[in-house]
C-alpha positions as CSV (number, residue, x, y, z in Angstrom):
1,M,0.0,0.0,-0.1
2,G,1.1,3.6,-0.9
3,P,1.3,6.3,1.6
4,C,-1.8,7.8,0.2
5,E,-3.8,4.4,1.0
6,T,-3.4,4.2,4.6
7,L,-4.5,6.4,7.6
8,P,-2.8,6.1,10.9
9,L,-5.0,6.5,13.8
10,I,-4.5,6.9,17.4
11,I,-6.9,5.2,19.6
12,K,-7.5,5.7,23.2
13,N,-8.0,2.5,25.4
14,Y,-11.2,2.7,27.3
15,N,-10.7,0.3,30.3
16,I,-14.2,-0.5,31.1
17,P,-14.3,-4.1,32.4
18,K,-18.0,-4.8,31.9
19,A,-18.0,-3.2,28.3
20,K,-16.7,-4.9,25.3
21,T,-15.3,-1.8,23.6
22,L,-13.6,-1.6,20.2
23,S,-10.8,0.3,21.7
24,S,-10.0,-2.5,24.2
25,F,-10.2,-5.2,21.6
26,L,-7.7,-3.2,19.5
27,H,-5.4,-2.8,22.3
28,Q,-5.5,-6.4,23.4
29,S,-4.5,-7.7,19.9
30,P,-1.0,-9.1,19.7
31,L,1.8,-6.9,18.8
32,G,3.0,-7.4,15.2
33,S,-0.4,-8.5,14.0
34,E,-1.3,-7.9,10.2
35,G,-3.3,-4.9,11.2
36,F,-6.9,-4.3,10.6
37,S,-9.1,-3.2,7.8
38,L,-12.1,-0.9,8.8
39,E,-15.0,-0.2,6.7
40,G,-18.2,2.0,7.5
41,P,-20.5,2.5,8.8
42,Y,-20.7,5.9,7.2
43,G,-22.7,8.5,8.9
44,I,-24.9,11.3,7.4
45,G,-22.5,14.1,8.5
46,F,-24.1,17.0,10.4
47,G,-26.4,17.7,7.5
48,L,-25.4,21.5,7.8
49,T,-25.3,23.8,4.8
50,N,-24.6,27.5,4.3
51,E,-28.5,27.8,4.3
52,S,-29.0,26.2,7.9
53,T,-31.1,28.1,10.5
54,G,-32.4,27.6,13.7
55,L,-30.9,26.1,17.0
56,H,-28.7,23.0,16.7
57,V,-27.4,21.4,20.1
58,I,-24.6,19.2,20.8
59,F,-24.2,16.9,23.8
60,A,-20.8,15.5,24.1
61,A,-18.7,13.6,26.8
62,G,-15.2,12.9,26.9
63,T,-13.5,12.3,23.6
64,G,-17.1,12.6,22.1
65,I,-16.1,16.2,21.6
66,L,-13.7,15.4,18.9
67,P,-16.1,15.0,16.0
68,F,-17.3,18.5,16.5
69,I,-13.8,20.3,16.6
70,D,-13.7,20.9,12.7
71,L,-17.1,22.2,12.8
72,F,-16.1,24.9,15.6
73,D,-13.0,25.6,13.6
74,Y,-15.1,26.2,10.4
75,L,-17.6,28.3,12.2
76,L,-15.0,30.7,13.6
77,E,-13.4,31.1,10.3
78,S,-16.7,31.9,8.6
79,V,-17.1,34.7,11.5
80,I,-13.7,36.1,11.3
81,E,-13.1,35.7,7.5
82,E,-16.4,35.1,5.6
83,S,-15.7,34.4,1.8
84,I,-17.6,32.9,-1.1
85,L,-16.6,29.4,0.1
86,V,-17.0,30.0,3.9
87,K,-20.2,31.6,4.5
88,N,-21.3,32.7,8.0
89,I,-24.4,30.8,8.7
90,F,-25.0,32.7,12.0
91,K,-26.5,35.5,9.7
92,N,-29.3,32.9,8.9
93,G,-30.2,32.9,12.6
94,F,-28.3,29.5,13.2
95,K,-27.6,29.0,16.8
96,L,-25.3,26.4,18.3
97,H,-25.4,25.5,22.0
98,V,-22.9,22.9,23.2
99,Y,-23.3,20.9,26.3
100,A,-19.9,19.2,27.1
101,S,-19.2,16.9,30.1
102,F,-15.4,15.9,30.9
103,M,-13.5,14.3,33.9
104,N,-11.4,17.4,34.0
105,I,-11.5,20.8,32.1
106,A,-8.0,20.1,30.8
107,D,-9.6,17.1,28.8
108,L,-11.7,19.7,26.7
109,V,-9.9,19.6,23.5
110,G,-11.0,22.7,21.3
111,L,-11.8,25.0,24.2
112,D,-9.7,27.7,22.9
113,V,-11.4,27.5,19.4
114,C,-14.8,27.8,21.3
115,E,-13.8,30.6,23.5
116,K,-12.5,32.5,20.2
117,L,-16.0,31.7,18.3
118,S,-17.7,33.0,21.1
119,E,-15.7,36.3,21.5
120,A,-15.8,36.7,17.4
121,L,-19.5,36.4,17.5
122,I,-19.9,39.0,20.3
123,Q,-17.4,41.3,18.8
124,S,-19.3,41.0,15.4
125,G,-22.6,42.1,17.2
126,F,-24.3,38.7,17.5
127,D,-26.5,37.8,20.5
128,E,-24.7,35.7,23.1
129,D,-27.3,33.1,22.5
130,A,-25.9,32.4,19.0
131,F,-23.2,30.2,20.4
132,K,-23.4,28.8,24.0
133,L,-21.0,26.5,25.7
134,V,-22.1,24.8,29.1
135,I,-19.3,22.7,30.8
136,R,-19.4,20.1,33.3
137,A,-15.9,19.3,34.6
138,A,-13.7,19.0,37.6
139,G,-11.6,22.5,37.5
140,A,-13.8,24.4,35.2
141,Q,-14.5,27.9,36.2
142,E,-17.2,30.2,34.7
143,S,-15.9,32.6,32.2
144,Q,-17.4,35.2,29.7
145,F,-17.1,32.6,27.1
146,F,-18.9,29.6,28.9
147,Q,-21.1,28.6,31.6
148,V,-20.4,25.8,34.1
149,T,-22.7,23.3,35.7
150,E,-22.4,20.5,38.1
151,S,-25.6,18.7,36.9
152,E,-25.3,15.5,34.9
153,F,-26.9,15.8,31.4
154,D,-30.1,13.9,32.5
155,V,-33.7,14.5,31.8
156,S,-34.3,16.9,34.5
157,F,-31.2,19.1,33.1
158,I,-32.4,18.7,29.6
159,A,-36.0,19.7,30.4
160,S,-35.0,22.9,32.4
161,H,-32.1,24.0,29.8
162,L,-33.0,22.9,26.3
163,D,-35.4,24.4,23.8
164,L,-37.0,21.4,22.4
165,N,-38.0,23.1,19.4
166,C,-34.5,22.8,18.2
167,I,-33.7,21.7,14.6
168,R,-31.2,18.9,15.6
169,A,-29.6,17.4,18.7
170,Y,-26.3,15.7,18.0
171,I,-24.7,13.2,20.7
172,C,-21.5,11.9,21.0
173,G,-19.9,10.2,24.0
174,P,-19.5,6.9,25.8
175,P,-21.9,4.1,25.3
176,K,-24.1,4.8,28.4
177,F,-24.1,8.5,27.4
178,N,-25.1,7.7,23.8
179,E,-27.8,5.7,25.2
180,T,-29.4,7.9,27.8
181,V,-29.1,11.3,26.3
182,P,-31.3,10.4,23.1
183,R,-33.7,8.3,25.3
184,D,-34.3,11.4,27.6
185,L,-34.6,13.8,24.7
186,K,-37.2,11.5,23.1
187,A,-39.0,11.3,26.5
188,L,-39.2,14.9,26.5
189,G,-40.7,15.0,22.9
190,L,-37.8,15.7,20.7
191,P,-38.7,13.4,17.6
192,A,-36.2,10.7,16.8
193,E,-35.5,12.1,13.4
194,R,-34.0,15.3,14.9
195,I,-31.5,13.1,17.1
196,T,-28.0,12.1,15.6
197,L,-25.3,10.1,16.9
198,A,-22.2,11.5,15.8
């Protein structure tokens, strides 16, 4: 295989004895094995376009924040330096609220991008509600760019914080998180077709 036909991956080992995780399987495989071939499943993406409007919500836990980092970076670029190819969809009334949970605030990859996005939107005259970041993590201290909560993202938190008229809710985290958050969203009346596991 040539260099263009391979993709090196760094895979964190989740050591959860009762769960049979893919990361554990990969880390327990013998060294020097032939390797692995991964195919699909392929997702539908976030379904966002330059014309997207309304409230979109992200629930992420741990490394579940990673699929959204490129989105945050793209949105920041669109606010700072809008172009023909990169359109600032916040001008359409697009809003993004992010609820992220971590063991420690140091685990929040992309916090700097989120803070810059929040700052750029405020400096550009957008309402503070255009981009909202709520963090649950040890060591997190409230700032002008994000809020801190000690509450788990359970059904009572969702009921009191989330506008269930949102266009879409994206969820990514450990297996239990990916099971309970969609279940709670559905229980509160958010249609299943508006829920995407990232």
